[in-house]
C-alpha positions, 0 to 999 in steps of 0.5 A: 618292650618285653625280652624275648624270653619273658615274652616266650614264657608269658605267651606260653602261659597265655597259650596254655591258659588260653588253651583252656576252656573256662578257668573261672576259679583261677581268676581270684587266686594268686596262682591260677588253676593250671589244670584248665591249661594242662587239659585244654582243647583249644588250638594254637589258632584259637589261642592267637585269635583270643589273644588278638581280641583281648590284647592286640598289643601283646598279640603283635609282640608275640607274633613278632618274636619267633621264640615266643610263637614257637614256645606257644605252639609247643605248649599248645601241641604238648601233652599234659605232663609237658604242659605242666612243666612248661607252665611251672617254668613260665610261672617261675619267671619274674614279671609273668604275673602281670599277664595273668589277667589277660591269660585268664581272659584268653583262657575263658574265651579261646574256645569261642574262636 
């Protein structure tokens, strides 16, 4: 199971990336294109719905960790510059890269929810 801090940071990354509408270019890159996340229009509810569709297990872990849900909510509610800093912090956390495929799928689908 993920530590609460790692889950919070991962979910934050998920939120931003999920909050983005099509992030196609980031999938093949070592570092995803965070501008899509930074300027996303998806709501917290859309991000969570997309995460539930893409990874029910991760969604359950997120929802059971208050620190993670709070971080994700803050990320989605933040303005572009704050999001940029939050994403950078999340990307610098060891182990977060394992969530990139899920994050990208959520980012590509959250606007559908």
